[in-house]
Backbone as a chain_set.jsonl record, in Angstrom:
{"seq": "MTVAEFLSKLVRRPLAGAVLILLAIAAAAYGWTSTTAKYESTAAVVVIPPGSGDADAGLNPFINLNNNMAQLAVILGSAAQSSAARQSVEDAGATADYTVDTVAGDSSSFSQLSPQLVIVTHGPDPESSRRGAVALIDFTRARLEKIQLDAAVPPRNNALLITTTDPLQGEVVATSPIRSAGAYFGAALIAGILFLLILEVTLEWLRDRRSRAGDASADETRPATSTRTAADSRAE", "coords": {"N": [[185.56, 149.084, 186.076], [182.824, 150.891, 184.92], [179.322, 150.431, 184.058], [178.494, 152.339, 182.243], [180.918, 153.116, 181.065], [181.585, 150.732, 179.813], [179.47, 150.436, 177.958], [179.981, 152.671, 176.428], [182.422, 151.961, 175.244], [181.516, 149.774, 173.797], [179.858, 150.968, 171.937], [181.738, 152.269, 170.436], [182.793, 150.205, 169.108], [181.587, 148.979, 166.574], [181.556, 146.551, 165.184], [181.58, 144.503, 167.107], [179.12, 145.036, 168.322], [177.411, 144.548, 166.158], [177.811, 141.809, 165.725], [176.802, 140.858, 168.125], [174.063, 141.55, 167.93], [173.36, 140.027, 165.689], [173.71, 137.425, 166.677], [171.714, 137.416, 168.632], [169.451, 137.676, 167.012], [169.624, 135.276, 165.619], [169.173, 133.503, 167.731], [166.54, 134.205, 168.337], [165.279, 133.395, 165.996], [165.66, 130.657, 166.202], [164.106, 130.148, 168.496], [161.604, 130.777, 167.462], [161.211, 128.849, 165.416], [161.423, 126.469, 166.804], [159.271, 126.249, 168.44], [156.018, 125.054, 168.795], [152.849, 126.055, 167.623], [150.124, 126.681, 169.826], [146.795, 125.973, 170.612], [143.763, 127.015, 172.207], [140.741, 126.01, 173.703], [137.68, 126.81, 175.263], [135.138, 125.67, 177.434], [132.0, 125.207, 179.18], [130.128, 123.459, 181.62], [127.238, 122.508, 183.535], [126.076, 120.986, 186.504], [122.919, 119.814, 187.107], [120.077, 119.396, 189.297], [117.454, 116.831, 189.689], [114.23, 117.367, 188.121], [113.724, 118.506, 185.736], [111.407, 119.302, 183.215], [109.195, 119.163, 184.853], [106.037, 120.485, 185.82], [105.845, 122.065, 188.022], [106.979, 125.078, 189.16], [108.7, 125.407, 191.245], [110.369, 123.273, 191.116], [112.169, 123.764, 189.181], [115.254, 123.079, 187.911], [117.332, 124.916, 187.712], [116.989, 126.805, 189.636], [117.595, 125.525, 191.839], [120.233, 125.013, 192.366], [122.168, 123.954, 194.497], [124.473, 123.397, 197.277], [124.785, 120.665, 197.23], [124.813, 119.968, 194.534], [127.157, 121.24, 193.863], [129.028, 119.698, 195.242], [128.728, 117.316, 193.851], [129.672, 118.152, 191.406], [132.363, 118.467, 191.99], [133.132, 115.813, 192.316], [132.726, 114.899, 189.705], [134.587, 116.522, 188.466], [136.974, 115.438, 189.387], [136.814, 112.914, 188.189], [136.963, 113.73, 185.558], [139.593, 114.28, 185.259], [140.935, 111.961, 185.261], [142.981, 109.144, 184.186], [141.686, 107.763, 182.158], [139.966, 109.709, 181.169], [141.806, 111.568, 180.193], [142.937, 110.073, 178.191], [140.801, 109.863, 176.41], [140.597, 112.5, 175.579], [143.058, 112.869, 174.314], [142.746, 111.02, 172.268], [140.966, 112.385, 170.724], [142.532, 114.184, 169.492], [143.528, 116.345, 170.874], [145.683, 117.734, 173.473], [146.896, 116.384, 176.618], [147.099, 118.249, 178.624], [144.966, 119.68, 179.791], [142.602, 121.669, 181.735], [140.309, 121.53, 184.497], [137.989, 123.309, 186.184], [136.278, 123.786, 189.184], [135.609, 125.779, 190.879], [134.125, 128.781, 191.911], [134.584, 132.293, 191.7], [136.985, 134.978, 192.076], [139.13, 135.157, 193.778], [140.84, 133.839, 196.703], [139.484, 134.717, 198.911], [136.875, 135.069, 198.166], [136.026, 132.782, 196.91], [134.269, 129.761, 196.082], [132.885, 126.435, 196.062], [131.394, 125.291, 193.06], [128.55, 124.3, 191.052], [129.229, 124.309, 188.464], [131.427, 123.338, 185.841], [134.334, 124.435, 184.45], [136.003, 124.051, 181.525], [139.116, 123.832, 179.963], [140.824, 123.212, 177.124], [143.631, 122.119, 175.108], [145.317, 122.145, 171.933], [147.103, 121.229, 168.878], [146.004, 122.58, 166.76], [143.166, 124.679, 165.824], [140.752, 123.124, 165.553], [141.306, 120.626, 166.728], [141.641, 121.282, 169.429], [139.036, 122.054, 170.058], [137.658, 119.637, 169.582], [138.772, 118.11, 171.604], [137.661, 119.296, 173.907], [134.955, 118.707, 173.497], [135.049, 115.902, 173.607], [135.819, 115.548, 176.262], [133.64, 116.593, 177.651], [131.65, 114.79, 176.837], [132.697, 112.453, 177.961], [132.576, 113.079, 180.708], [129.829, 113.419, 181.071], [128.916, 110.832, 180.499], [130.16, 109.521, 182.598], [128.799, 110.609, 184.789], [126.237, 109.564, 184.366], [126.831, 106.854, 184.684], [127.721, 106.555, 187.376], [125.412, 107.163, 188.735], [123.757, 105.169, 187.826], [125.103, 102.973, 188.872], [124.614, 103.472, 191.521], [121.994, 102.844, 191.71], [120.042, 104.78, 191.208], [116.852, 105.962, 190.35], [115.997, 106.627, 186.957], [114.357, 108.934, 186.558], [115.067, 110.503, 188.63], [117.587, 111.342, 188.193], [120.521, 113.379, 188.235], [121.638, 115.843, 185.903], [123.956, 116.692, 183.272], [124.53, 119.679, 181.843], [125.388, 121.547, 179.009], [126.632, 124.76, 179.113], [128.299, 126.591, 177.931], [129.264, 126.26, 174.79], [131.948, 124.41, 173.337], [134.226, 126.04, 171.238], [136.038, 126.705, 168.148], [139.482, 126.565, 168.757], [141.6, 129.215, 170.028], [144.704, 130.818, 169.317], [147.309, 130.514, 171.678], [148.969, 132.933, 173.711], [151.542, 132.249, 174.38], [152.934, 131.256, 172.254], [154.952, 130.929, 169.189], [155.797, 133.709, 168.843], [156.16, 134.834, 171.41], [158.042, 133.059, 172.416], [160.192, 133.513, 170.645], [160.813, 136.16, 171.305], [161.648, 135.811, 173.968], [163.939, 134.198, 173.632], [165.509, 135.972, 172.11], [165.914, 138.124, 173.913], [167.25, 136.756, 176.009], [169.586, 135.844, 174.713], [170.729, 138.294, 174.0], [171.24, 139.5, 176.492], [172.98, 137.58, 177.589], [175.103, 137.783, 175.75], [175.959, 140.446, 176.157], [176.8, 140.288, 178.838], [178.904, 138.462, 178.524], [180.693, 139.955, 176.902], [181.172, 142.05, 178.659], [182.447, 140.737, 180.817], [184.675, 139.807, 179.432], [185.896, 142.244, 178.68], [186.483, 143.362, 181.185], [188.278, 141.432, 182.119], [190.383, 141.675, 180.232], [191.146, 144.318, 180.751], [192.049, 144.028, 183.346], [194.264, 142.356, 182.93], [195.861, 144.089, 181.395], [196.382, 146.1, 183.289], [197.802, 144.593, 185.105], [200.106, 143.894, 183.661], [201.129, 146.445, 183.3], [201.686, 147.223, 185.951], [203.605, 145.33, 186.526], [205.642, 146.103, 184.768], [206.281, 148.639, 185.792], [207.243, 147.924, 188.305], [209.533, 146.493, 187.61], [211.046, 148.509, 186.446], [211.474, 150.119, 188.659], [213.125, 148.479, 190.186], [215.43, 148.377, 188.661], [216.366, 151.008, 188.475], [217.633, 151.993, 191.046], [219.968, 150.401, 191.169], [221.463, 151.28, 188.986], [221.956, 153.905, 189.754], [223.639, 153.483, 191.965], [225.921, 152.331, 190.839], [226.803, 154.463, 189.36], [227.487, 156.364, 191.302], [229.609, 155.035, 192.551], [231.45, 154.901, 190.495], [231.992, 157.588, 190.257], [233.372, 158.183, 192.644], [235.578, 156.66, 192.279], [236.853, 157.969, 190.239]], "CA": [[184.867, 149.639, 184.91], [181.392, 151.084, 185.108], [178.49, 150.009, 182.932], [178.507, 153.423, 181.252], [182.179, 153.024, 180.322], [181.511, 149.56, 178.937], [178.574, 150.741, 176.839], [180.681, 153.626, 175.565], [183.381, 151.19, 174.45], [180.774, 148.926, 172.87], [179.395, 151.831, 170.844], [182.895, 152.58, 169.586], [183.167, 148.966, 168.418], [180.359, 148.562, 165.871], [181.619, 145.151, 164.765], [181.143, 143.676, 168.242], [177.681, 145.234, 168.469], [176.718, 143.874, 165.057], [177.865, 140.366, 165.995], [175.887, 140.608, 169.235], [172.697, 141.614, 167.407], [173.148, 138.874, 164.807], [173.537, 136.24, 167.523], [170.391, 137.508, 169.257], [168.463, 137.386, 165.965], [169.688, 133.833, 165.367], [168.5, 132.846, 168.854], [165.101, 134.439, 168.174], [164.82, 132.524, 164.906], [165.593, 129.295, 166.75], [162.933, 130.084, 169.365], [160.4, 130.796, 166.615], [161.046, 127.597, 164.67], [161.391, 125.304, 167.688], [158.044, 126.275, 169.233], [154.802, 124.707, 168.061], [151.684, 126.866, 167.99], [149.22, 126.004, 170.747], [145.457, 126.562, 170.549], [143.01, 126.794, 173.442], [139.282, 126.075, 173.6], [137.056, 126.864, 176.588], [133.735, 125.258, 177.497], [131.479, 125.133, 180.541], [128.95, 122.615, 181.832], [126.708, 122.651, 184.885], [125.348, 119.823, 187.018], [121.611, 120.263, 187.6], [119.35, 118.345, 190.013], [116.224, 116.368, 189.025], [113.142, 118.342, 188.067], [113.516, 118.976, 184.362], [110.14, 118.892, 182.618], [108.084, 119.204, 185.804], [105.234, 121.707, 185.709], [106.013, 122.85, 189.249], [108.079, 126.034, 188.994], [109.643, 125.24, 192.343], [111.292, 122.185, 190.791], [113.089, 124.201, 188.123], [116.581, 122.71, 188.41], [118.279, 126.028, 187.723], [116.836, 127.593, 190.864], [117.934, 124.609, 192.931], [121.661, 124.676, 192.265], [122.666, 124.109, 195.861], [125.805, 122.863, 197.568], [124.829, 119.251, 196.846], [125.241, 119.925, 193.136], [128.569, 121.636, 193.839], [129.8, 118.531, 195.661], [128.701, 116.37, 192.739], [130.56, 118.699, 190.375], [133.742, 118.15, 192.4], [133.339, 114.397, 191.988], [132.872, 114.805, 188.249], [135.854, 117.157, 188.117], [138.036, 114.449, 189.62], [136.703, 111.893, 187.14], [137.368, 114.331, 184.287], [141.053, 114.374, 185.215], [141.48, 110.61, 185.37], [143.765, 108.702, 183.028], [140.75, 107.409, 181.082], [139.5, 110.961, 180.572], [142.914, 112.143, 179.42], [143.089, 109.273, 176.98], [139.728, 110.226, 175.476], [140.942, 113.815, 175.024], [144.16, 112.661, 173.371], [142.197, 110.321, 171.099], [140.27, 113.382, 169.911], [143.535, 115.018, 168.834], [144.007, 117.404, 171.761], [146.736, 117.322, 174.397], [146.385, 115.998, 177.935], [147.375, 119.29, 179.613], [143.77, 120.503, 179.967], [142.244, 121.974, 183.12], [138.887, 121.489, 184.854], [137.854, 124.147, 187.376], [134.947, 123.704, 189.799], [135.557, 126.827, 191.898], [133.637, 130.08, 191.445], [135.192, 133.409, 192.422], [138.256, 135.43, 191.522], [140.193, 135.151, 194.786], [140.621, 132.871, 197.779], [138.563, 135.299, 199.894], [135.501, 135.034, 197.665], [135.838, 131.592, 196.08], [133.474, 128.686, 196.658], [132.588, 125.361, 195.129], [130.314, 125.631, 192.133], [128.068, 123.17, 190.253], [129.703, 124.482, 187.091], [132.784, 122.915, 185.504], [134.922, 125.194, 183.342], [136.977, 123.168, 180.876], [140.031, 124.489, 179.016], [141.626, 122.188, 176.444], [144.643, 122.622, 174.179], [145.618, 121.284, 170.792], [148.026, 121.815, 167.897], [145.261, 123.381, 165.787], [141.889, 125.099, 166.416], [139.737, 122.08, 165.572], [141.66, 119.57, 167.687], [141.356, 121.763, 170.783], [137.581, 121.986, 170.217], [137.272, 118.224, 169.701], [139.177, 117.656, 172.931], [136.659, 119.754, 174.87], [133.738, 117.915, 173.261], [135.297, 114.549, 174.11], [135.845, 115.578, 177.725], [132.25, 116.77, 178.093], [130.959, 113.508, 176.628], [133.203, 111.508, 178.96], [132.066, 113.465, 182.023], [128.383, 113.132, 181.085], [128.777, 109.373, 180.598], [130.557, 109.131, 183.956], [127.695, 110.974, 185.68], [125.178, 108.566, 184.174], [127.27, 105.553, 185.199], [127.761, 106.502, 188.839], [124.026, 107.142, 189.209], [123.254, 103.825, 187.542], [125.711, 102.077, 189.863], [123.982, 103.741, 192.819], [120.586, 102.452, 191.574], [119.164, 105.958, 191.222], [115.856, 105.888, 189.268], [116.314, 107.599, 185.89], [113.63, 110.207, 186.685], [115.708, 111.27, 189.708], [118.994, 111.566, 187.839], [121.102, 114.698, 187.955], [122.037, 115.944, 184.5], [125.069, 117.586, 182.939], [124.066, 120.542, 180.759], [126.416, 122.437, 178.464], [126.246, 126.179, 179.151], [129.165, 127.276, 176.959], [129.722, 125.273, 173.81], [133.348, 124.553, 172.918], [134.39, 126.588, 169.896], [137.374, 126.557, 167.576], [140.478, 127.118, 169.661], [142.351, 130.41, 169.673], [146.123, 130.639, 169.576], [147.745, 130.953, 173.0], [149.998, 133.972, 173.585], [152.871, 131.698, 174.631], [153.343, 130.553, 171.053], [156.263, 131.292, 168.649], [156.216, 135.106, 169.007], [156.683, 135.022, 172.763], [159.264, 132.263, 172.527], [161.256, 134.212, 169.921], [161.204, 137.314, 172.111], [162.404, 135.345, 175.129], [165.259, 133.772, 173.167], [166.247, 137.169, 171.697], [166.346, 138.833, 175.113], [168.238, 135.961, 176.739], [170.848, 135.859, 173.969], [171.292, 139.642, 174.073], [171.783, 139.688, 177.842], [174.149, 136.702, 177.726], [176.19, 138.352, 174.959], [176.471, 141.643, 176.837], [177.554, 139.835, 180.012], [180.161, 137.875, 178.052], [181.582, 141.04, 176.483], [181.561, 142.792, 179.855], [183.456, 139.937, 181.527], [185.885, 139.812, 178.606], [186.517, 143.57, 178.764], [187.052, 143.497, 182.536], [189.459, 140.559, 182.184], [191.459, 142.293, 179.447], [191.62, 145.502, 181.472], [192.831, 143.55, 184.498], [195.554, 141.889, 182.415], [196.653, 145.263, 181.027], [196.848, 146.731, 184.528], [198.815, 143.728, 185.72], [201.349, 144.072, 182.898], [201.631, 147.789, 183.577], [202.296, 147.221, 187.282], [204.834, 144.527, 186.463], [206.65, 146.93, 184.11], [206.697, 149.686, 186.725], [208.061, 147.302, 189.353], [210.832, 146.169, 187.012], [211.783, 149.765, 186.278], [211.892, 150.581, 189.983], [214.241, 147.654, 190.639], [216.615, 148.676, 187.842], [216.824, 152.375, 188.675], [218.597, 152.16, 192.15], [221.248, 149.764, 190.833], [222.16, 152.172, 188.063], [222.418, 155.054, 190.527], [224.737, 153.047, 192.82], [227.124, 152.195, 190.023], [227.244, 155.8, 188.939], [228.155, 156.98, 192.454], [230.905, 154.352, 192.752], [232.348, 155.351, 189.429], [232.383, 158.974, 190.533], [234.374, 158.176, 193.7], [236.821, 156.096, 191.73], [237.494, 159.02, 189.468]], "C": [[183.373, 149.733, 185.207], [180.627, 150.608, 183.875], [178.488, 151.066, 181.835], [179.779, 153.379, 180.408], [182.152, 151.844, 179.352], [180.63, 149.831, 177.725], [179.214, 151.731, 175.874], [181.696, 152.914, 174.676], [182.667, 150.322, 173.419], [180.272, 149.73, 171.675], [180.533, 152.145, 169.887], [183.398, 151.357, 168.836], [181.934, 148.416, 167.698], [180.369, 147.106, 165.442], [181.131, 144.229, 165.879], [179.639, 143.81, 168.454], [176.89, 144.52, 167.393], [176.686, 142.367, 165.27], [176.879, 140.0, 167.101], [174.437, 140.595, 168.755], [172.394, 140.412, 166.516], [172.935, 137.594, 165.606], [172.157, 136.246, 168.186], [169.289, 137.194, 168.247], [168.439, 135.893, 165.65], [168.988, 133.057, 166.482], [166.986, 133.015, 168.751], [164.526, 133.553, 167.074], [164.701, 131.081, 165.378], [164.368, 129.146, 167.649], [161.639, 130.037, 168.579], [160.153, 129.44, 165.97], [160.903, 126.383, 165.58], [160.115, 125.226, 168.524], [156.836, 125.988, 168.352], [153.64, 125.567, 168.546], [150.716, 126.04, 168.837], [147.88, 126.733, 170.745], [144.643, 126.132, 171.767], [141.518, 126.968, 173.199], [138.685, 125.997, 175.005], [135.582, 126.475, 176.491], [133.302, 125.225, 178.96], [130.229, 124.258, 180.561], [128.501, 122.799, 183.273], [125.929, 121.394, 185.254], [124.037, 120.323, 187.617], [120.895, 119.103, 188.278], [118.134, 117.88, 189.22], [115.171, 117.472, 189.037], [112.871, 118.853, 186.681], [112.192, 118.44, 183.822], [108.966, 118.919, 183.561], [107.353, 120.539, 185.691], [105.375, 122.609, 186.924], [107.222, 123.767, 189.097], [109.126, 125.887, 190.093], [110.652, 124.141, 192.099], [112.203, 122.523, 189.613], [114.523, 123.946, 188.59], [117.549, 123.886, 188.507], [118.085, 126.975, 188.902], [117.121, 126.728, 192.091], [119.394, 124.143, 192.84], [122.322, 124.916, 193.622], [124.044, 123.472, 196.031], [125.917, 121.385, 197.218], [125.298, 119.094, 195.399], [126.719, 120.32, 193.007], [129.463, 120.465, 194.243], [129.845, 117.487, 194.548], [129.61, 116.846, 191.606], [132.023, 118.421, 190.709], [134.076, 116.702, 192.062], [133.553, 114.225, 190.49], [134.174, 115.452, 187.784], [137.029, 116.224, 188.32], [138.023, 113.37, 188.548], [137.196, 112.428, 185.803], [138.88, 114.475, 184.164], [141.721, 113.01, 185.401], [142.253, 110.247, 184.109], [142.86, 108.334, 181.853], [140.235, 108.662, 180.38], [140.588, 111.587, 179.705], [143.122, 111.369, 178.118], [142.019, 109.63, 175.952], [140.004, 111.579, 174.823], [142.057, 113.68, 173.996], [143.68, 111.95, 172.111], [141.463, 111.286, 170.165], [141.242, 114.334, 169.215], [144.069, 116.151, 169.674], [145.114, 116.862, 172.658], [146.142, 117.084, 175.782], [146.617, 117.061, 179.002], [146.184, 120.237, 179.793], [143.528, 120.763, 181.452], [140.73, 121.898, 183.285], [138.736, 122.224, 186.182], [136.421, 124.081, 187.89], [134.765, 124.758, 190.881], [135.09, 128.125, 191.266], [134.244, 131.176, 192.306], [136.571, 133.718, 191.892], [139.4, 135.391, 192.516], [139.846, 134.148, 195.867], [139.623, 133.397, 198.806], [137.106, 135.15, 199.469], [135.241, 133.823, 196.776], [135.019, 130.548, 196.828], [133.245, 127.622, 195.594], [131.366, 125.719, 194.303], [129.835, 124.376, 191.415], [128.519, 123.256, 188.796], [131.139, 123.989, 186.948], [133.244, 123.718, 184.292], [136.086, 124.378, 182.791], [137.806, 123.97, 179.878], [140.931, 123.414, 178.419], [142.57, 122.844, 175.447], [144.88, 121.616, 173.058], [146.538, 121.98, 169.816], [147.332, 122.652, 166.826], [143.89, 123.71, 166.39], [140.868, 123.977, 166.558], [140.047, 120.996, 166.603], [141.394, 120.017, 169.123], [139.852, 121.735, 171.059], [137.116, 120.542, 170.398], [137.652, 117.67, 171.068], [138.173, 118.062, 173.993], [135.362, 118.967, 174.73], [133.897, 116.512, 173.836], [135.274, 114.515, 175.63], [134.441, 115.774, 178.291], [131.479, 115.462, 177.955], [131.399, 112.48, 177.667], [132.601, 111.812, 180.327], [130.572, 113.167, 182.136], [128.14, 111.619, 181.225], [129.144, 108.887, 181.995], [129.461, 109.459, 184.955], [126.561, 109.956, 185.569], [125.562, 107.233, 184.805], [127.225, 105.501, 186.72], [126.346, 106.524, 189.416], [123.38, 105.785, 188.941], [123.803, 102.831, 188.553], [125.08, 102.26, 191.243], [122.486, 103.425, 192.811], [119.634, 103.637, 191.716], [118.149, 105.814, 190.084], [116.142, 106.962, 188.217], [115.612, 108.938, 186.047], [114.232, 111.093, 187.779], [117.172, 111.599, 189.402], [119.336, 113.056, 187.75], [121.604, 114.682, 186.515], [123.218, 116.896, 184.344], [124.68, 118.366, 181.685], [125.211, 121.452, 180.3], [125.898, 123.871, 178.462], [127.094, 127.026, 178.2], [129.721, 126.231, 176.011], [131.194, 125.495, 173.461], [133.433, 125.017, 171.469], [135.789, 126.289, 169.375], [138.381, 127.249, 168.493], [141.158, 128.362, 169.113], [143.804, 130.222, 170.084], [146.482, 131.233, 170.934], [148.903, 131.924, 172.838], [151.405, 133.435, 173.787], [153.405, 130.941, 173.428], [154.631, 131.145, 170.473], [156.714, 132.722, 168.889], [156.833, 135.326, 170.38], [157.98, 134.251, 172.958], [160.43, 132.954, 171.837], [161.74, 135.419, 170.71], [162.035, 136.919, 173.317], [163.813, 134.92, 174.739], [166.114, 134.983, 172.78], [166.789, 137.904, 172.92], [167.419, 138.083, 175.879], [169.592, 135.981, 176.044], [171.519, 137.222, 174.056], [171.929, 139.889, 175.437], [173.033, 138.845, 178.043], [175.342, 137.259, 176.955], [176.799, 139.57, 175.614], [177.288, 141.256, 178.064], [178.898, 139.24, 179.609], [181.157, 138.966, 177.657], [182.058, 141.857, 177.682], [182.641, 142.052, 180.636], [184.765, 139.929, 180.761], [186.62, 141.139, 178.721], [187.165, 143.786, 180.125], [188.313, 142.656, 182.672], [190.632, 141.164, 181.429], [192.016, 143.523, 180.147], [192.464, 145.103, 182.676], [194.21, 143.069, 184.06], [196.442, 143.056, 182.01], [197.197, 145.968, 182.259], [197.947, 145.912, 185.182], [200.147, 143.867, 184.998], [201.963, 145.437, 183.188], [202.302, 147.856, 184.937], [203.587, 146.433, 187.3], [205.956, 145.328, 185.813], [207.165, 148.023, 185.024], [207.585, 149.121, 187.814], [209.445, 146.967, 188.834], [211.674, 147.421, 186.839], [212.285, 150.283, 187.611], [213.079, 149.785, 190.498], [215.531, 147.994, 189.897], [217.195, 150.04, 188.176], [217.794, 152.527, 189.846], [219.949, 151.548, 191.828], [222.066, 150.65, 189.918], [222.724, 153.369, 188.806], [223.606, 154.689, 191.39], [226.021, 152.927, 192.03], [227.666, 153.554, 189.607], [227.978, 156.505, 190.07], [229.518, 156.359, 192.694], [231.909, 154.796, 191.717], [232.846, 156.763, 189.703], [233.456, 159.024, 191.604], [235.69, 157.654, 193.178], [237.568, 157.142, 190.915], [238.079, 160.076, 190.391]], "O": [[182.752, 148.781, 185.68], [181.199, 150.409, 182.803], [178.482, 150.742, 180.648], [179.735, 153.578, 179.194], [182.63, 151.941, 178.222], [180.996, 149.498, 176.598], [179.02, 151.647, 174.662], [181.816, 153.228, 173.491], [183.152, 150.153, 172.3], [180.26, 149.241, 170.545], [180.326, 152.272, 168.68], [184.318, 151.454, 168.024], [181.308, 147.474, 168.183], [179.312, 146.484, 165.343], [180.369, 143.294, 165.635], [178.957, 142.824, 168.731], [175.831, 143.953, 167.663], [175.667, 141.719, 165.029], [176.206, 138.972, 167.032], [173.667, 139.715, 169.14], [171.303, 139.845, 166.58], [172.084, 136.775, 165.26], [171.51, 135.204, 168.289], [168.309, 136.528, 168.581], [167.374, 135.312, 165.44], [168.294, 132.075, 166.22], [166.233, 132.085, 169.041], [163.421, 133.025, 167.204], [163.767, 130.369, 165.008], [163.666, 128.137, 167.579], [160.69, 129.354, 168.964], [159.03, 128.938, 165.974], [160.325, 125.374, 165.176], [159.9, 124.247, 169.238], [156.657, 126.602, 167.3], [153.475, 125.777, 169.748], [150.519, 124.85, 168.592], [147.832, 127.958, 170.86], [144.814, 125.03, 172.287], [141.083, 127.936, 172.575], [139.136, 125.207, 175.834], [134.875, 126.901, 175.578], [134.137, 125.215, 179.864], [129.395, 124.307, 179.658], [129.289, 123.197, 184.13], [125.219, 120.818, 184.429], [124.04, 121.155, 188.525], [121.079, 117.95, 187.887], [117.812, 118.467, 188.187], [115.219, 118.388, 189.857], [111.89, 119.564, 186.462], [111.897, 117.252, 183.961], [107.832, 118.719, 183.126], [107.971, 121.585, 185.491], [105.057, 123.797, 186.855], [108.349, 123.3, 188.927], [110.298, 126.206, 189.891], [111.674, 124.068, 192.782], [112.924, 121.66, 189.111], [114.961, 124.544, 189.573], [118.488, 123.851, 189.303], [118.919, 127.848, 189.142], [116.913, 127.15, 193.228], [119.723, 123.012, 193.199], [122.95, 125.95, 193.851], [124.688, 123.068, 195.063], [127.011, 120.896, 196.939], [126.082, 118.198, 195.084], [127.437, 119.801, 192.153], [130.528, 120.262, 193.66], [130.875, 116.849, 194.328], [130.241, 116.036, 190.928], [132.829, 118.167, 189.814], [135.169, 116.404, 191.581], [134.449, 113.498, 190.06], [134.794, 114.991, 186.826], [137.969, 116.214, 187.526], [139.072, 112.956, 188.055], [137.774, 111.689, 185.006], [139.391, 114.76, 183.081], [142.92, 112.924, 185.666], [142.189, 110.948, 183.099], [143.214, 108.559, 180.696], [140.084, 108.683, 179.159], [140.313, 112.076, 178.61], [143.444, 111.948, 177.081], [142.303, 109.693, 174.756], [139.684, 111.783, 173.652], [142.009, 114.301, 172.934], [144.151, 112.243, 171.012], [141.351, 111.035, 168.965], [140.824, 115.192, 168.437], [144.978, 116.859, 169.241], [145.442, 115.676, 172.608], [145.032, 117.524, 176.08], [146.359, 116.807, 180.178], [146.364, 121.448, 179.93], [144.165, 120.157, 182.313], [139.972, 122.161, 182.352], [139.297, 121.802, 187.194], [135.47, 124.291, 187.138], [133.864, 124.644, 191.712], [135.59, 128.528, 190.215], [134.4, 131.002, 193.515], [137.248, 132.855, 191.333], [140.551, 135.579, 192.121], [138.717, 133.664, 195.948], [138.982, 132.608, 199.5], [136.209, 135.109, 200.312], [134.316, 133.847, 195.964], [135.07, 130.465, 198.055], [133.389, 127.87, 194.396], [130.432, 126.361, 194.784], [130.633, 123.466, 191.185], [128.22, 122.371, 187.995], [131.967, 124.202, 187.834], [132.612, 123.681, 183.236], [137.033, 124.06, 183.511], [137.26, 124.7, 179.05], [141.71, 122.782, 179.133], [142.345, 123.969, 175.0], [144.672, 120.413, 173.216], [146.739, 123.191, 169.907], [147.995, 123.357, 166.067], [143.49, 123.082, 167.371], [140.189, 123.889, 167.581], [139.141, 120.504, 167.277], [140.964, 119.21, 169.948], [139.436, 121.425, 172.175], [136.283, 120.254, 171.257], [136.928, 116.847, 171.627], [137.858, 117.273, 174.885], [134.741, 118.602, 175.729], [132.984, 115.994, 174.48], [134.768, 113.563, 176.224], [134.097, 115.175, 179.31], [130.739, 115.075, 178.859], [130.578, 111.727, 178.191], [132.163, 110.9, 181.029], [130.105, 112.713, 183.181], [127.265, 111.19, 181.978], [128.527, 107.96, 182.519], [129.209, 108.679, 185.873], [125.996, 109.54, 186.581], [124.719, 106.557, 185.394], [126.75, 104.522, 187.296], [126.11, 105.958, 190.483], [122.559, 105.311, 189.727], [123.081, 101.959, 189.036], [125.019, 101.319, 192.035], [121.787, 103.702, 193.785], [118.548, 103.504, 192.28], [118.551, 105.563, 188.948], [116.493, 108.089, 188.566], [116.185, 109.976, 185.715], [113.944, 112.287, 187.845], [117.899, 112.081, 190.27], [118.552, 113.868, 187.26], [121.951, 113.629, 185.981], [123.444, 117.78, 185.171], [124.521, 117.793, 180.607], [125.909, 122.048, 181.12], [124.852, 124.16, 177.881], [126.641, 128.067, 177.722], [130.557, 125.413, 176.396], [131.633, 126.634, 173.306], [132.787, 124.452, 170.586], [136.614, 125.697, 170.071], [138.159, 128.373, 168.945], [141.277, 128.542, 167.901], [144.099, 129.553, 171.074], [146.018, 132.315, 171.293], [149.727, 131.767, 171.937], [152.372, 134.095, 173.407], [154.253, 130.062, 173.583], [155.355, 131.818, 171.207], [157.902, 132.949, 169.119], [157.898, 135.93, 170.501], [158.909, 134.743, 173.598], [161.537, 132.986, 172.375], [162.942, 135.675, 170.78], [163.005, 137.594, 173.66], [164.776, 135.244, 175.435], [167.307, 135.021, 173.084], [167.966, 138.264, 172.969], [168.386, 138.683, 176.35], [170.627, 136.117, 176.696], [172.742, 137.304, 174.174], [173.033, 140.426, 175.522], [174.027, 139.318, 178.594], [176.47, 137.216, 177.446], [178.02, 139.721, 175.629], [178.351, 141.828, 178.307], [179.911, 139.48, 180.266], [182.327, 138.907, 178.034], [183.205, 142.303, 177.72], [183.628, 142.649, 181.065], [185.84, 140.031, 181.352], [187.845, 141.157, 178.846], [188.266, 144.329, 180.213], [189.299, 143.097, 183.262], [191.756, 141.166, 181.93], [193.226, 143.747, 180.139], [193.463, 145.749, 182.99], [195.208, 143.337, 184.729], [197.649, 143.026, 182.251], [198.353, 146.39, 182.272], [198.899, 146.457, 185.741], [201.197, 143.95, 185.636], [203.182, 145.562, 183.307], [203.36, 148.469, 185.08], [204.544, 146.796, 187.984], [207.103, 145.247, 186.252], [208.362, 148.308, 185.033], [208.566, 149.751, 188.211], [210.432, 147.141, 189.549], [212.884, 147.395, 187.062], [213.388, 150.823, 187.697], [213.949, 150.337, 191.172], [216.615, 147.901, 190.473], [218.414, 150.205, 188.158], [218.797, 153.207, 189.629], [220.98, 152.12, 192.181], [223.281, 150.745, 190.089], [223.84, 153.806, 188.527], [224.513, 155.506, 191.544], [227.081, 153.361, 192.48], [228.879, 153.743, 189.52], [228.984, 157.174, 189.831], [230.478, 157.064, 193.006], [233.076, 155.037, 192.025], [233.996, 157.089, 189.41], [234.377, 159.834, 191.497], [236.765, 158.116, 193.559], [238.799, 157.174, 190.921], [238.665, 161.051, 189.92]]}, "num_chains": 1, "name": "protein.A"}
């Protein structure tokens, strides 16, 4: 049986098609109700070297963002993904599945370490995702201060963590209930069509088998009848 033949039979059976659509709608409803909306907030901070407040223009920290600051950003990025950092984000109401990116560039060919940390946090509502980003920035800034204090760096020589993109109210992620419902609907529809196709092929195979069995039985009976008829004719 070809797919075209199967679809033609399915069209001629509106009840089966209606049941299939209803099952797909039920699956979509389940996907919608079983998925919790997820909100995402994005923020960015940059590690700057000492020099803030100095009258010398050459000490402007934003024109001295060299590879040393990028290396320090990597260290802070690792600290921002520690268990203590994740706990602080969760305490703020966000989830622990946030990301911290310290690489600049859109591809592996043009990417490099950056003194900037891009933070993306998630939460069950817009405000919780924002609070999670704020908590992570505060944690990272405190960690930067601590490691410099532990290294006995004079305060006037401290590197600083400056917020360049403030965390805002989170926006709903596209993978929320609508996408989940669509995925469930499509999966149920495909599964239903495959089930009906397998069922139709099986039934057709059984019908062919019965038909062949009937033909074989008729072929076995026909010669015996002819033999008896010939014998009867000779006897007469």
